[in-house]
C-alpha positions in Angstrom: -124.4 -33.7 -28.0 -122.7 -36.4 -30.1 -123.6 -34.6 -33.3 -122.0 -31.3 -32.0 -118.9 -33.2 -31.1 -118.6 -34.6 -34.6 -119.2 -31.1 -36.0 -116.3 -29.8 -33.9 -114.1 -32.6 -35.2 -115.1 -31.8 -38.8 -114.2 -28.1 -38.4 -110.9 -29.0 -36.8 -110.0 -31.4 -39.7 -110.9 -28.8 -42.3 -108.7 -26.2 -40.6 -105.6 -28.4 -40.0 -104.3 -28.3 -43.6 -104.2 -24.5 -43.4 -102.4 -24.5 -40.1 -99.9 -27.1 -41.4 -99.2 -25.0 -44.4 -98.7 -21.8 -42.4 -96.4 -23.6 -40.0 -93.9 -24.0 -42.9 -92.9 -20.3 -42.5 -92.1 -18.8 -39.1 -91.5 -15.0 -38.7 -88.2 -13.8 -39.8 -85.7 -13.6 -36.9 -87.3 -16.5 -34.9 -84.8 -18.7 -33.0 -83.0 -21.1 -35.3 -82.2 -24.7 -34.5 -79.1 -25.0 -32.4 -76.6 -27.2 -34.1 -73.2 -25.4 -33.6 -71.4 -23.0 -36.0 -72.2 -23.5 -39.6 -69.4 -22.9 -42.1 -69.8 -20.5 -44.9 -69.7 -22.5 -48.2 -67.6 -21.3 -51.1 -69.4 -19.3 -53.8 -70.0 -21.4 -56.9 -73.1 -20.2 -58.6 -75.8 -17.5 -58.2 -78.1 -20.1 -56.6 -76.8 -22.6 -54.2 -79.2 -25.0 -52.6 -77.3 -26.9 -49.8 -80.7 -28.0 -48.3 -81.6 -30.1 -51.3 -85.0 -28.5 -51.4 -85.1 -27.4 -55.1 -85.1 -29.6 -58.1 -82.0 -29.4 -60.4 -83.9 -27.8 -63.2 -85.3 -25.2 -60.8 -81.8 -24.3 -59.6 -80.6 -24.0 -63.2 -83.6 -21.8 -64.1 -83.0 -19.4 -61.2 -79.3 -19.4 -61.7 -79.6 -18.5 -65.4 -82.0 -15.7 -64.7 -79.8 -14.1 -62.0 -76.6 -14.5 -64.1 -78.4 -12.7 -67.0 -79.5 -10.0 -64.7 -75.9 -9.4 -63.4 -74.6 -9.3 -66.9 -77.1 -6.7 -67.9 -77.3 -4.6 -64.7 -74.0 -5.3 -62.9 -75.7 -6.0 -59.6 -75.4 -9.6 -58.4 -78.4 -11.2 -56.6 -77.3 -14.4 -54.9 -79.4 -17.1 -53.3 -78.2 -19.5 -50.6 -80.4 -22.2 -49.1 -79.1 -24.0 -46.0 -80.8 -26.4 -43.6 -79.9 -24.3 -40.6 -77.7 -21.4 -39.6 -76.8 -23.1 -36.3 -76.3 -20.9 -33.3 -76.1 -17.8 -35.5 -79.2 -15.7 -35.9 -80.0 -15.7 -39.6 -79.1 -12.0 -40.0 -75.6 -12.6 -38.5 -75.0 -15.7 -40.7 -76.2 -13.7 -43.7 -73.6 -11.0 -43.0 -70.9 -13.6 -42.6 -71.8 -15.1 -46.0 -72.1 -11.6 -47.5 -68.6 -10.6 -46.3 -67.0 -13.9 -47.2 -68.4 -13.9 -50.7 -67.7 -10.2 -51.4 -71.1 -9.7 -52.9 -70.9 -6.7 -55.2 -67.2 -6.4 -54.7 -66.8 -3.3 -56.8 -69.6 -1.0 -55.5 -71.0 -3.2 -52.8 -74.2 -3.3 -54.8 -75.2 -6.9 -54.3 -78.1 -8.6 -52.6 -78.1 -12.0 -50.8 -81.3 -13.9 -50.2 -80.7 -16.5 -47.5 -83.1 -19.3 -46.6 -82.7 -21.7 -43.7 -85.3 -24.3 -44.4 -85.3 -26.2 -41.1 -85.1 -23.1 -39.1 -88.0 -21.7 -41.2 -86.3 -18.3 -41.4 -85.1 -16.1 -44.3 -83.2 -12.9 -44.7 -82.4 -10.4 -47.5 -79.0 -8.7 -47.0 -78.3 -5.6 -49.1 -74.9 -4.0 -49.9 -74.3 -0.4 -49.0 -74.4 0.6 -52.7 -78.0 -0.5 -53.0 -79.4 0.6 -49.6 -80.9 3.7 -51.0 -82.9 1.6 -53.6 -83.5 -1.7 -51.8 -84.4 -0.4 -48.4 -85.2 -2.4 -45.3 -88.8 -1.5 -45.6 -88.8 -2.7 -49.2 -87.1 -6.1 -48.4 -89.7 -6.5 -45.6 -92.5 -6.1 -48.2 -90.8 -8.5 -50.6 -90.5 -11.2 -47.9 -94.1 -10.6 -46.7 -95.9 -10.1 -50.0 -93.8 -12.2 -52.5 -91.9 -14.9 -50.8 -93.7 -15.9 -47.6 -97.1 -16.7 -49.3 -95.4 -19.3 -51.5 -93.3 -20.7 -48.7 -96.4 -21.1 -46.6 -97.7 -23.5 -49.3 -94.3 -25.4 -49.3 -93.4 -24.0 -52.8 -89.9 -22.7 -52.2 -89.1 -22.4 -55.9 -92.0 -20.1 -56.5 -91.2 -18.0 -53.5 -87.6 -17.5 -54.5 -88.5 -16.9 -58.1 -91.1 -14.2 -57.0 -88.7 -12.7 -54.5 -85.8 -12.4 -56.9 -88.1 -10.9 -59.6 -89.2 -8.3 -57.1 -85.6 -7.6 -56.2 -84.7 -7.2 -59.8 -87.6 -4.8 -60.4 -86.5 -2.7 -57.4 -83.0 -2.4 -58.7 -84.3 -1.4 -62.1 -86.4 1.2 -60.4 -89.7 -0.5 -61.4 -92.8 -1.0 -59.2 -93.0 -4.2 -57.3 -95.4 -6.9 -58.5 -98.8 -7.2 -56.8 -98.7 -9.1 -53.5 -99.3 -12.8 -53.8 -102.6 -13.9 -52.3 -104.3 -17.2 -51.6 -106.4 -16.6 -54.7 -103.4 -17.4 -56.8 -103.9 -21.1 -55.9 -107.2 -22.9 -55.8 -107.0 -23.5 -52.1 -110.7 -22.7 -51.7 -111.4 -26.0 -53.5 -110.2 -27.9 -50.4 -113.4 -27.1 -48.5 -115.9 -28.6 -51.1 -113.5 -31.5 -51.6 -113.4 -32.1 -47.9 -117.2 -32.1 -47.8 -117.3 -34.5 -50.8 -115.0 -36.8 -48.8 -117.8 -37.2 -46.2 -119.8 -39.2 -48.7 -117.0 -41.1 -50.5 -115.5 -44.5 -49.6 -112.3 -44.1 -47.5 -109.9 -45.2 -50.2 -111.5 -42.9 -52.9 -111.6 -40.0 -50.4 -107.9 -40.5 -49.7 -107.1 -40.5 -53.4 -109.1 -37.4 -54.2 -107.7 -35.3 -51.4 -104.2 -36.6 -51.8 -104.1 -36.1 -55.5 -105.4 -32.5 -55.2 -102.9 -31.5 -52.6 -100.0 -33.1 -54.5 -100.9 -31.1 -57.6 -101.4 -27.9 -55.6 -98.4 -28.1 -53.2 -96.1 -30.7 -54.7 -95.3 -31.9 -51.2 -95.2 -35.6 -50.4 -95.8 -35.1 -46.7 -98.7 -32.8 -47.2 -100.1 -35.3 -49.7 -99.9 -38.0 -47.1 -101.5 -35.8 -44.5 -104.3 -35.0 -46.9 -104.9 -38.7 -47.7 -105.2 -39.4 -43.9 -107.6 -36.5 -43.6 -109.6 -38.0 -46.5 -109.9 -41.4 -44.7 -110.8 -39.7 -41.5 -113.5 -37.6 -43.2 -114.9 -40.6 -45.0 -115.3 -42.5 -41.7 -116.7 -39.4 -40.1 -119.3 -39.2 -42.9 -120.2 -42.8 -42.4 -120.7 -42.3 -38.6 -123.0 -39.3 -39.4 -125.0 -41.2 -42.0 -123.7 -39.2 -45.0 -122.2 -42.1 -47.0 -125.0 -44.7 -46.8 -126.0 -44.3 -50.5 -122.4 -45.1 -51.5 -122.1 -48.2 -49.4 -122.7 -51.5 -51.0 -125.9 -53.2 -49.8 -125.3 -56.8 -48.7 -127.8 -59.3 -49.9 -129.3 -61.4 -47.2 -127.7 -64.8 -47.0 
C-alpha cells in the first residue's frame, strides 16, 4: 500500500510541471482581473510592453520587424502588452485601443495584437480593410497554433514573434506556418530527468532539473518550482531505496 502511495505521488510530481505551464494561458475571453478602468496608452512604437514582460532587445527586434513590414506593405501590425484590461473584456479594451490609435488610418487595414499577461488573455483585432484576408477563423488559428503553445511555456517573445509572422504571412497572401507543437521544445526530456532525480542527491537533483527548466523556459519561477521538485524526487527516491548507491557509506566509529 505504501509503495502504491509513493507511486501516486511520483506520477503527480511528474505531471505538475505540465499543468503549471498550461496554466499560463487561459482561454481567450476568460474573465479578466477586476481592477477598474484601464486607460489607453498613447501610441509610441509598433510594440509596447507595459507589463515589463519582454526584454528590451526583444522589444526592439519585434518593433523593427513590424516597422519594416509596414514600410513595405502599408499595413501596420501593432502589439500592446498590458498587465490587465481591468473591468473591460479584452475584446472591448482592444477595440478601445484600436479606435484611439487609429490603426490603419487610411484604409482601416491594421491589426492589433493585445496581450493581458496577468489576465492570461489575448486578442487579435483586425481593421475592416483586412477582414476579408485576416478573418476571425484565421486569427483563431493563429492564436491556437502559433501563439498559445509558446505562451503555455512562458515564452511570450516567441509567441508574439510567431503570431506576428503568421499575421504578416496572411496579409501577404501566403500560407500560415505549421502549427507549433510540443516537439519544438525538448519537454520530453523532463521525464527521464525526473526519473534520474530519484537516484541523485537532493542538491544535485535540484540543480539538474532547475538548470534544464531555466534553459528551456527562461522563467525564474518555473526554475524554482523545478528545483523544489528535484529535491522532492530525490527524497522520494531515497525513501523507495533508489538512491542508496549514491549515498556515502559511513565508516563505523
